[in-house]
N, CA, C and O atoms as CSV, one atom per row, in Angstrom:
chain,resi,resn,atom,element,x,y,z
A,1,MET,N,N,-25.028,15.712,-23.305
A,1,MET,CA,C,-25.537,14.685,-22.423
A,1,MET,C,C,-26.178,13.368,-23.068
A,1,MET,O,O,-27.167,13.459,-23.796
A,2,SER,N,N,-25.529,12.043,-22.749
A,2,SER,CA,C,-26.557,10.985,-23.515
A,2,SER,C,C,-27.406,10.430,-22.378
A,2,SER,O,O,-27.224,10.648,-21.181
A,3,GLY,N,N,-28.499,9.573,-23.005
A,3,GLY,CA,C,-28.841,8.781,-21.686
A,3,GLY,C,C,-30.366,9.344,-21.289
A,3,GLY,O,O,-30.774,10.408,-21.755
A,4,ALA,N,N,-31.166,8.524,-20.381
A,4,ALA,CA,C,-32.624,9.161,-20.253
A,4,ALA,C,C,-32.244,10.263,-18.648
A,4,ALA,O,O,-31.715,11.327,-18.969
A,5,SER,N,N,-32.319,10.205,-18.117
A,5,SER,CA,C,-32.213,11.077,-16.063
A,5,SER,C,C,-33.408,9.744,-16.014
A,5,SER,O,O,-34.399,9.357,-16.633
A,6,ARG,N,N,-32.057,9.143,-14.131
A,6,ARG,CA,C,-33.614,8.642,-13.649
A,6,ARG,C,C,-33.547,9.158,-12.282
A,6,ARG,O,O,-32.703,9.062,-11.391
A,7,ARG,N,N,-34.887,9.836,-12.395
A,7,ARG,CA,C,-35.527,9.999,-10.836
A,7,ARG,C,C,-36.394,9.154,-10.338
A,7,ARG,O,O,-37.085,8.357,-10.973
A,8,VAL,N,N,-36.337,9.466,-8.224
A,8,VAL,CA,C,-36.808,8.396,-7.890
A,8,VAL,C,C,-37.215,9.265,-6.709
A,8,VAL,O,O,-36.393,9.855,-6.008
A,9,ASP,N,N,-38.963,9.324,-6.472
A,9,ASP,CA,C,-39.324,9.512,-5.673
A,9,ASP,C,C,-38.824,8.434,-4.350
A,9,ASP,O,O,-39.100,7.234,-4.342
A,10,SER,N,N,-37.873,9.291,-3.029
A,10,SER,CA,C,-37.653,8.001,-2.195
A,10,SER,C,C,-38.803,7.456,-1.253
A,10,SER,O,O,-39.021,6.251,-1.127
A,11,ALA,N,N,-39.744,8.754,-0.398
A,11,ALA,CA,C,-39.945,8.785,0.254
A,11,ALA,C,C,-41.751,7.672,-0.563
A,11,ALA,O,O,-42.383,6.924,0.182
A,12,ALA,N,N,-42.037,7.817,-1.617
A,12,ALA,CA,C,-43.000,6.482,-2.046
A,12,ALA,C,C,-42.107,5.427,-1.743
A,12,ALA,O,O,-42.722,4.637,-1.027
A,13,LEU,N,N,-40.462,4.867,-2.028
A,13,LEU,CA,C,-40.376,3.332,-1.643
A,13,LEU,C,C,-41.007,3.453,-0.392
A,13,LEU,O,O,-41.341,4.434,0.272
A,14,PRO,N,N,-41.132,1.772,-0.149
A,14,PRO,CA,C,-40.538,0.886,1.508
A,14,PRO,C,C,-39.626,0.558,1.554
A,14,PRO,O,O,-39.042,-0.012,0.632
A,15,TRP,N,N,-39.136,0.821,2.745
A,15,TRP,CA,C,-37.885,0.217,3.788
A,15,TRP,C,C,-38.290,-0.441,3.817
A,15,TRP,O,O,-39.409,-0.743,4.232
A,16,ARG,N,N,-36.915,-1.326,3.032
A,16,ARG,CA,C,-37.466,-2.999,3.237
A,16,ARG,C,C,-35.130,-4.434,4.189
A,16,ARG,O,O,-33.913,-4.469,4.004
A,17,PRO,N,N,-36.014,-4.980,4.867
A,17,PRO,CA,C,-34.603,-5.340,5.323
A,17,PRO,C,C,-33.540,-6.036,5.875
A,17,PRO,O,O,-33.764,-7.118,6.417
A,18,THR,N,N,-33.169,-5.887,5.857
A,18,THR,CA,C,-30.933,-6.749,5.855
A,18,THR,C,C,-31.643,-7.703,6.772
A,18,THR,O,O,-32.707,-7.721,7.390
A,19,PRO,N,N,-30.439,-8.612,6.572
A,19,PRO,CA,C,-29.992,-8.936,7.043
A,19,PRO,C,C,-29.870,-8.959,9.505
A,19,PRO,O,O,-29.848,-9.587,10.563
A,20,TYR,N,N,-29.843,-7.620,8.732
A,20,TYR,CA,C,-28.774,-7.089,10.425
A,20,TYR,C,C,-30.010,-6.090,10.957
A,20,TYR,O,O,-30.384,-5.047,10.419
A,21,PRO,N,N,-30.713,-6.930,12.588
A,21,PRO,CA,C,-31.997,-6.310,12.544
A,21,PRO,C,C,-32.047,-5.343,13.237
A,21,PRO,O,O,-31.506,-5.465,14.336
A,22,GLY,N,N,-32.746,-3.904,12.883
A,22,GLY,CA,C,-32.294,-2.473,12.876
A,22,GLY,C,C,-32.027,-2.143,11.650
A,22,GLY,O,O,-31.846,-0.926,11.616
A,23,VAL,N,N,-31.937,-2.513,10.850
A,23,VAL,CA,C,-31.072,-1.612,9.521
A,23,VAL,C,C,-31.710,-1.479,8.480
A,23,VAL,O,O,-31.837,-2.577,7.938
A,24,GLN,N,N,-32.289,-0.489,7.795
A,24,GLN,CA,C,-32.924,-0.886,6.786
A,24,GLN,C,C,-32.549,-0.406,5.053
A,24,GLN,O,O,-31.433,0.088,4.896
A,25,TRP,N,N,-33.168,-0.502,4.187
A,25,TRP,CA,C,-32.308,-0.437,2.734
A,25,TRP,C,C,-33.471,0.372,2.376
A,25,TRP,O,O,-34.542,0.010,2.863
A,26,LYS,N,N,-33.464,1.528,1.520
A,26,LYS,CA,C,-34.300,1.698,-0.143
A,26,LYS,C,C,-32.990,1.623,-1.322
A,26,LYS,O,O,-31.874,2.129,-1.440
A,27,LYS,N,N,-34.022,0.500,-2.233
A,27,LYS,CA,C,-32.493,1.174,-3.532
A,27,LYS,C,C,-33.876,2.022,-4.390
A,27,LYS,O,O,-35.035,1.910,-4.789
A,28,LEU,N,N,-32.896,2.757,-4.300
A,28,LEU,CA,C,-32.801,4.508,-5.445
A,28,LEU,C,C,-32.511,4.076,-7.233
A,28,LEU,O,O,-33.028,4.284,-8.330
A,29,LEU,N,N,-31.083,3.203,-6.504
A,29,LEU,CA,C,-30.617,2.929,-8.787
A,29,LEU,C,C,-30.456,1.612,-7.892
A,29,LEU,O,O,-30.768,1.354,-6.729
A,30,PHE,N,N,-29.833,0.879,-8.927
A,30,PHE,CA,C,-28.984,-0.717,-9.222
A,30,PHE,C,C,-28.325,-0.738,-10.981
A,30,PHE,O,O,-28.827,-0.106,-11.910
A,31,ASP,N,N,-27.782,-1.138,-11.021
A,31,ASP,CA,C,-26.984,-1.348,-12.485
A,31,ASP,C,C,-26.214,-2.562,-12.901
A,31,ASP,O,O,-25.018,-2.855,-12.893
A,32,ARG,N,N,-27.758,-3.411,-13.413
A,32,ARG,CA,C,-27.792,-5.073,-13.028
A,32,ARG,C,C,-26.095,-5.103,-14.077
A,32,ARG,O,O,-25.565,-6.007,-13.432
A,33,ASP,N,N,-25.477,-4.888,-14.705
A,33,ASP,CA,C,-24.978,-3.884,-15.871
A,33,ASP,C,C,-23.062,-4.674,-14.787
A,33,ASP,O,O,-22.441,-5.736,-14.817
A,34,THR,N,N,-22.903,-3.269,-13.999
A,34,THR,CA,C,-21.964,-3.127,-12.975
A,34,THR,C,C,-22.790,-3.716,-11.770
A,34,THR,O,O,-22.327,-2.928,-10.945
A,35,GLY,N,N,-23.240,-4.119,-11.383
A,35,GLY,CA,C,-23.205,-3.056,-9.803
A,35,GLY,C,C,-23.685,-2.215,-9.162
A,35,GLY,O,O,-24.428,-2.294,-8.184
A,36,ARG,N,N,-23.244,-1.286,-9.737
A,36,ARG,CA,C,-22.955,-0.337,-9.283
A,36,ARG,C,C,-24.709,0.899,-8.899
A,36,ARG,O,O,-25.497,1.428,-9.683
A,37,SER,N,N,-24.633,0.890,-7.245
A,37,SER,CA,C,-25.613,1.556,-6.592
A,37,SER,C,C,-25.942,2.807,-6.364
A,37,SER,O,O,-25.256,3.828,-6.412
A,38,ALA,N,N,-27.656,2.551,-5.973
A,38,ALA,CA,C,-27.017,3.777,-4.503
A,38,ALA,C,C,-28.672,3.415,-3.868
A,38,ALA,O,O,-29.739,2.997,-4.319
A,39,VAL,N,N,-28.045,3.920,-2.402
A,39,VAL,CA,C,-29.282,3.832,-1.547
A,39,VAL,C,C,-29.414,4.642,-0.472
A,39,VAL,O,O,-28.484,5.439,-0.351
A,40,LEU,N,N,-30.440,4.713,0.521
A,40,LEU,CA,C,-30.248,5.200,1.743
A,40,LEU,C,C,-30.718,3.745,2.388
A,40,LEU,O,O,-31.356,2.728,2.115
A,41,LEU,N,N,-29.897,4.417,3.505
A,41,LEU,CA,C,-29.244,3.309,4.479
A,41,LEU,C,C,-30.457,4.514,6.233
A,41,LEU,O,O,-30.598,5.678,6.608
A,42,GLN,N,N,-31.073,2.721,6.720
A,42,GLN,CA,C,-31.677,3.635,8.354
A,42,GLN,C,C,-31.180,2.224,9.378
A,42,GLN,O,O,-31.368,1.007,9.387
A,43,PHE,N,N,-30.297,3.456,10.351
A,43,PHE,CA,C,-29.686,2.739,11.541
A,43,PHE,C,C,-31.276,3.218,12.649
A,43,PHE,O,O,-31.854,4.302,12.731
A,44,GLU,N,N,-31.610,1.680,13.458
A,44,GLU,CA,C,-32.364,2.077,14.392
A,44,GLU,C,C,-31.586,2.616,15.460
A,44,GLU,O,O,-30.486,2.087,15.296
A,45,PRO,N,N,-31.489,3.633,16.826
A,45,PRO,CA,C,-31.163,2.763,17.259
A,45,PRO,C,C,-29.747,2.038,18.414
A,45,PRO,O,O,-30.090,1.649,19.531
A,46,GLY,N,N,-28.254,1.934,17.996
A,46,GLY,CA,C,-28.291,0.348,18.586
A,46,GLY,C,C,-28.391,-0.232,17.571
A,46,GLY,O,O,-27.933,-1.374,17.520
A,47,ALA,N,N,-29.043,0.367,16.377
A,47,ALA,CA,C,-28.110,-1.061,15.553
A,47,ALA,C,C,-26.462,-1.466,14.758
A,47,ALA,O,O,-25.445,-0.823,15.018
A,48,ARG,N,N,-26.487,-2.240,14.116
A,48,ARG,CA,C,-25.621,-2.200,13.741
A,48,ARG,C,C,-24.474,-3.304,12.454
A,48,ARG,O,O,-24.218,-4.449,12.825
A,49,TYR,N,N,-24.087,-2.977,11.503
A,49,TYR,CA,C,-23.859,-3.743,10.506
A,49,TYR,C,C,-23.208,-4.483,10.521
A,49,TYR,O,O,-22.448,-4.622,11.480
A,50,GLY,N,N,-23.195,-5.629,9.053
A,50,GLY,CA,C,-21.957,-6.690,9.868
A,50,GLY,C,C,-20.469,-6.140,9.372
A,50,GLY,O,O,-20.490,-5.224,8.550
A,51,ALA,N,N,-19.498,-6.515,9.707
A,51,ALA,CA,C,-18.582,-6.019,8.308
A,51,ALA,C,C,-18.284,-6.919,7.372
A,51,ALA,O,O,-18.206,-8.146,7.312
A,52,HIS,N,N,-18.048,-5.459,6.216
A,52,HIS,CA,C,-18.575,-6.063,4.899
A,52,HIS,C,C,-17.260,-5.907,4.297
A,52,HIS,O,O,-16.329,-6.038,5.091
A,53,ARG,N,N,-16.955,-5.660,3.085
A,53,ARG,CA,C,-15.604,-5.516,2.324
A,53,ARG,C,C,-16.088,-4.421,0.916
A,53,ARG,O,O,-17.306,-4.296,0.788
A,54,HIS,N,N,-15.383,-3.813,0.109
A,54,HIS,CA,C,-16.015,-2.699,-0.710
A,54,HIS,C,C,-15.162,-3.183,-1.689
A,54,HIS,O,O,-14.234,-2.408,-1.918
A,55,PRO,N,N,-15.162,-4.374,-2.453
A,55,PRO,CA,C,-14.704,-4.002,-3.624
A,55,PRO,C,C,-13.485,-2.964,-4.874
A,55,PRO,O,O,-12.455,-2.977,-5.546
A,56,ALA,N,N,-14.881,-2.065,-4.343
A,56,ALA,CA,C,-14.829,-0.951,-5.460
A,56,ALA,C,C,-14.458,-0.002,-4.408
A,56,ALA,O,O,-13.359,0.486,-4.673
A,57,GLY,N,N,-15.043,0.526,-3.120
A,57,GLY,CA,C,-14.915,1.340,-2.828
A,57,GLY,C,C,-16.430,1.918,-2.222
A,57,GLY,O,O,-17.403,1.195,-2.008
A,58,GLU,N,N,-16.375,3.278,-2.022
A,58,GLU,CA,C,-18.078,3.241,-1.127
A,58,GLU,C,C,-18.444,5.215,-0.549
A,58,GLU,O,O,-17.638,6.104,-0.273
A,59,GLN,N,N,-18.850,5.218,-0.556
A,59,GLN,CA,C,-18.886,6.996,-0.320
A,59,GLN,C,C,-20.149,6.937,0.309
A,59,GLN,O,O,-20.938,6.328,-0.415
A,60,TYR,N,N,-20.627,7.299,1.298
A,60,TYR,CA,C,-21.204,8.002,2.150
A,60,TYR,C,C,-21.813,9.639,2.983
A,60,TYR,O,O,-21.114,10.376,3.679
A,61,PHE,N,N,-22.334,9.710,2.858
A,61,PHE,CA,C,-23.191,10.705,3.553
A,61,PHE,C,C,-24.720,11.111,4.710
A,61,PHE,O,O,-25.928,11.211,4.492
A,62,VAL,N,N,-23.871,11.249,5.921
A,62,VAL,CA,C,-24.966,11.312,6.591
A,62,VAL,C,C,-26.007,12.320,6.628
A,62,VAL,O,O,-25.758,13.500,6.875
A,63,LEU,N,N,-27.284,11.833,6.363
A,63,LEU,CA,C,-27.701,13.152,6.139
A,63,LEU,C,C,-29.071,13.417,7.598
A,63,LEU,O,O,-30.018,14.177,7.399
A,64,GLU,N,N,-28.884,12.567,9.104
A,64,GLU,CA,C,-29.062,12.472,10.183
A,64,GLU,C,C,-29.159,11.392,11.076
A,64,GLU,O,O,-29.281,10.214,10.741
A,65,GLY,N,N,-29.089,11.904,12.429
A,65,GLY,CA,C,-28.676,11.268,12.877
A,65,GLY,C,C,-26.751,11.123,13.143
A,65,GLY,O,O,-25.985,12.022,12.796
A,66,SER,N,N,-26.287,9.811,13.813
A,66,SER,CA,C,-24.843,10.168,13.668
A,66,SER,C,C,-24.472,8.429,13.336
A,66,SER,O,O,-25.301,7.627,13.765
A,67,LEU,N,N,-23.378,7.932,12.667
A,67,LEU,CA,C,-22.599,7.254,12.169
A,67,LEU,C,C,-22.194,6.153,12.802
A,67,LEU,O,O,-22.561,5.144,12.199
A,68,GLU,N,N,-21.369,5.857,14.121
A,68,GLU,CA,C,-20.003,5.383,13.915
A,68,GLU,C,C,-18.715,4.060,13.446
A,68,GLU,O,O,-18.691,2.850,13.666
A,69,ASP,N,N,-17.930,4.814,12.859
A,69,ASP,CA,C,-17.120,4.261,12.025
A,69,ASP,C,C,-16.125,3.713,12.070
A,69,ASP,O,O,-15.876,3.606,10.869
A,70,GLY,N,N,-15.614,3.424,12.396
A,70,GLY,CA,C,-13.745,3.572,12.193
A,70,GLY,C,C,-13.351,4.349,13.095
A,70,GLY,O,O,-13.168,5.468,12.616
A,71,GLY,N,N,-13.089,4.291,14.372
A,71,GLY,CA,C,-13.339,4.530,15.721
A,71,GLY,C,C,-14.185,5.898,15.486
A,71,GLY,O,O,-13.661,6.745,16.209
A,72,VAL,N,N,-15.597,6.633,14.566
A,72,VAL,CA,C,-15.128,8.362,14.310
A,72,VAL,C,C,-16.409,8.035,14.680
A,72,VAL,O,O,-16.771,6.927,14.285
A,73,THR,N,N,-17.370,8.800,15.455
A,73,THR,CA,C,-19.309,9.153,14.946
A,73,THR,C,C,-18.690,10.441,14.183
A,73,THR,O,O,-17.713,11.160,14.391
A,74,TRP,N,N,-19.860,10.390,13.059
A,74,TRP,CA,C,-19.774,10.657,12.027
A,74,TRP,C,C,-21.437,11.330,11.844
A,74,TRP,O,O,-22.298,10.543,11.451
A,75,GLY,N,N,-21.755,12.478,12.078
A,75,GLY,CA,C,-22.692,13.552,12.104
A,75,GLY,C,C,-23.053,13.911,11.068
A,75,GLY,O,O,-22.221,13.797,10.169
A,76,PRO,N,N,-24.437,14.508,10.694
A,76,PRO,CA,C,-25.336,15.103,9.684
A,76,PRO,C,C,-23.948,16.205,9.446
A,76,PRO,O,O,-23.288,17.056,10.042
A,77,GLY,N,N,-24.069,15.441,8.020
A,77,GLY,CA,C,-24.110,16.442,6.507
A,77,GLY,C,C,-22.453,15.942,6.572
A,77,GLY,O,O,-21.752,16.690,5.891
A,78,SER,N,N,-21.597,14.707,7.328
A,78,SER,CA,C,-20.783,14.929,7.200
A,78,SER,C,C,-20.951,13.400,5.926
A,78,SER,O,O,-21.922,12.683,5.683
A,79,PHE,N,N,-19.129,13.400,5.200
A,79,PHE,CA,C,-18.807,12.287,4.134
A,79,PHE,C,C,-18.218,12.480,4.522
A,79,PHE,O,O,-17.627,13.389,5.105
A,80,VAL,N,N,-18.232,10.643,4.016
A,80,VAL,CA,C,-16.810,9.781,3.675
A,80,VAL,C,C,-16.465,8.764,3.162
A,80,VAL,O,O,-17.070,7.698,3.266
A,81,ASP,N,N,-15.168,9.000,2.369
A,81,ASP,CA,C,-15.115,8.075,0.792
A,81,ASP,C,C,-14.004,6.698,1.346
A,81,ASP,O,O,-12.830,6.408,1.579
A,82,HIS,N,N,-15.200,6.254,1.334
A,82,HIS,CA,C,-13.513,4.696,1.885
A,82,HIS,C,C,-13.189,3.952,0.826
A,82,HIS,O,O,-14.185,3.536,0.235
A,83,ALA,N,N,-11.956,3.564,0.272
A,83,ALA,CA,C,-11.130,3.470,-0.567
A,83,ALA,C,C,-11.224,1.560,-1.385
A,83,ALA,O,O,-11.839,0.531,-1.109
A,84,PRO,N,N,-10.785,1.746,-1.849
A,84,PRO,CA,C,-11.344,-0.006,-2.800
A,84,PRO,C,C,-10.737,-1.116,-1.521
A,84,PRO,O,O,-9.917,-0.919,-0.624
A,85,GLY,N,N,-11.375,-2.083,-1.819
A,85,GLY,CA,C,-10.955,-2.318,-0.489
A,85,GLY,C,C,-11.167,-2.577,1.154
A,85,GLY,O,O,-10.782,-3.553,1.799
A,86,SER,N,N,-11.977,-1.274,1.683
A,86,SER,CA,C,-11.519,-1.255,2.765
A,86,SER,C,C,-13.090,-2.077,2.984
A,86,SER,O,O,-14.078,-2.185,2.258
A,87,VAL,N,N,-12.752,-2.569,4.344
A,87,VAL,CA,C,-13.565,-3.436,5.596
A,87,VAL,C,C,-14.136,-2.663,7.015
A,87,VAL,O,O,-13.719,-2.087,8.019
A,88,HIS,N,N,-15.034,-2.961,6.538
A,88,HIS,CA,C,-15.475,-1.969,8.759
A,88,HIS,C,C,-17.293,-2.423,8.722
A,88,HIS,O,O,-18.174,-3.000,8.084
A,89,ARG,N,N,-17.012,-1.746,9.784
A,89,ARG,CA,C,-18.481,-2.397,11.177
A,89,ARG,C,C,-19.468,-1.395,11.277
A,89,ARG,O,O,-20.226,-1.408,12.247
A,90,PRO,N,N,-19.571,-0.433,10.308
A,90,PRO,CA,C,-20.546,0.584,10.823
A,90,PRO,C,C,-21.318,-0.105,11.676
A,90,PRO,O,O,-21.529,-1.316,11.743
A,91,SER,N,N,-22.112,1.670,12.960
A,91,SER,CA,C,-23.089,0.763,14.084
A,91,SER,C,C,-23.337,2.746,14.475
A,91,SER,O,O,-22.573,3.706,14.383
A,92,SER,N,N,-25.096,2.564,15.004
A,92,SER,CA,C,-25.136,3.938,15.065
A,92,SER,C,C,-26.199,3.686,16.712
A,92,SER,O,O,-27.199,2.968,16.695
A,93,ARG,N,N,-25.660,4.514,18.167
A,93,ARG,CA,C,-25.964,4.929,18.948
A,93,ARG,C,C,-27.080,5.164,19.722
A,93,ARG,O,O,-27.584,4.689,20.740
A,94,GLU,N,N,-27.412,6.418,18.590
A,94,GLU,CA,C,-28.000,7.568,18.506
A,94,GLU,C,C,-29.345,6.195,17.192
A,94,GLU,O,O,-30.138,5.452,17.769
A,95,GLY,N,N,-29.275,6.198,15.837
A,95,GLY,CA,C,-29.996,5.983,15.054
A,95,GLY,C,C,-29.416,6.618,14.051
A,95,GLY,O,O,-28.634,7.497,14.413
A,96,CYS,N,N,-29.545,6.460,12.825
A,96,CYS,CA,C,-28.852,7.322,11.575
A,96,CYS,C,C,-29.660,7.378,10.532
A,96,CYS,O,O,-30.422,6.421,10.669
A,97,ARG,N,N,-29.985,8.069,9.371
A,97,ARG,CA,C,-29.672,7.736,8.247
A,97,ARG,C,C,-28.914,8.468,6.305
A,97,ARG,O,O,-28.447,9.572,6.027
A,98,LEU,N,N,-29.077,7.552,5.657
A,98,LEU,CA,C,-27.548,7.396,4.997
A,98,LEU,C,C,-27.756,7.290,3.676
A,98,LEU,O,O,-28.275,6.474,2.914
A,99,PHE,N,N,-27.259,8.244,3.609
A,99,PHE,CA,C,-27.440,8.277,1.496
A,99,PHE,C,C,-26.426,7.617,0.960
A,99,PHE,O,O,-25.393,8.286,0.930
A,100,VAL,N,N,-26.266,5.582,0.135
A,100,VAL,CA,C,-24.764,5.256,-0.177
A,100,VAL,C,C,-24.753,5.111,-1.384
A,100,VAL,O,O,-25.517,4.514,-2.143
A,101,SER,N,N,-23.210,6.090,-1.657
A,101,SER,CA,C,-22.793,5.355,-3.457
A,101,SER,C,C,-21.945,4.069,-4.032
A,101,SER,O,O,-20.768,4.080,-4.391
A,102,LEU,N,N,-22.654,3.202,-4.025
A,102,LEU,CA,C,-21.395,1.987,-4.187
A,102,LEU,C,C,-20.890,1.811,-5.707
A,102,LEU,O,O,-21.902,1.925,-6.398
A,103,PRO,N,N,-19.556,1.539,-6.692
A,103,PRO,CA,C,-19.870,1.263,-7.989
A,103,PRO,C,C,-19.598,-0.237,-7.790
A,103,PRO,O,O,-19.523,-0.808,-8.878
A,104,GLU,N,N,-19.386,-1.237,-6.486
A,104,GLU,CA,C,-19.934,-2.204,-6.515
A,104,GLU,C,C,-20.409,-3.057,-5.560
A,104,GLU,O,O,-20.694,-2.632,-4.440
A,105,PRO,N,N,-20.517,-4.085,-5.827
A,105,PRO,CA,C,-21.788,-4.689,-4.749
A,105,PRO,C,C,-20.297,-4.857,-3.586
A,105,PRO,O,O,-19.088,-4.784,-3.808
A,106,ILE,N,N,-21.004,-5.080,-2.464
A,106,ILE,CA,C,-20.606,-4.732,-1.345
A,106,ILE,C,C,-20.490,-6.725,-0.723
A,106,ILE,O,O,-21.299,-7.646,-0.841
A,107,GLU,N,N,-19.380,-6.671,-0.216
A,107,GLU,CA,C,-18.794,-8.967,-0.484
A,107,GLU,C,C,-18.387,-8.795,1.942
A,107,GLU,O,O,-17.720,-7.980,2.580
A,108,ILE,N,N,-19.165,-9.930,2.353
A,108,ILE,CA,C,-20.287,-9.720,3.457
A,108,ILE,C,C,-18.640,-10.127,3.936
A,108,ILE,O,O,-17.923,-10.460,2.993
A,109,VAL,N,N,-18.126,-10.126,5.033
A,109,VAL,CA,C,-16.705,-10.657,5.537
A,109,VAL,C,C,-17.703,-11.704,6.664
A,109,VAL,O,O,-17.383,-12.892,6.677
A,110,ASP,N,N,-18.688,-11.338,7.432
A,110,ASP,CA,C,-18.769,-12.437,8.610
A,110,ASP,C,C,-21.009,-12.070,8.460
A,110,ASP,O,O,-21.688,-11.234,7.865
A,111,GLU,N,N,-21.257,-13.021,9.195
A,111,GLU,CA,C,-23.056,-13.334,8.899
A,111,GLU,C,C,-23.030,-13.333,10.562
A,111,GLU,O,O,-22.320,-13.504,11.553
A,112,PRO,N,N,-24.623,-12.942,9.996
A,112,PRO,CA,C,-25.164,-12.061,11.251
A,112,PRO,C,C,-25.689,-13.286,12.329
A,112,PRO,O,O,-25.731,-14.515,12.259
A,113,ALA,N,N,-26.029,-12.373,13.262
A,113,ALA,CA,C,-26.118,-13.373,14.438
A,113,ALA,C,C,-27.527,-14.150,14.542
A,113,ALA,O,O,-28.454,-13.340,14.507
A,114,PRO,N,N,-28.072,-15.859,14.693
A,114,PRO,CA,C,-28.935,-15.934,14.542
A,114,PRO,C,C,-30.581,-14.835,15.095
A,114,PRO,O,O,-31.705,-15.181,14.731
């Protein structure tokens, strides 16, 4: 194995706001050269994220609560792998926390409501 290991104390990181009310994030990893990232996302009850595209796909793992995505409710322990080019608009009725891995940045399809 080459290169140094990266370690992040996620509990020490602040939650950052997103453009979508009730959705916050913590950056665990970001590679400026490739756009690859890993984040924690937190949805408050009733929050929704705007429609967005994943040019290179997305994988997420539900840690707590549940996420509504593509007409399915995903609970704790669920792993979802979205294909490259996929578009979705996730939301959470009860609130949730997710680990998200992205090979490239997302593309926003619609802007948040003012």
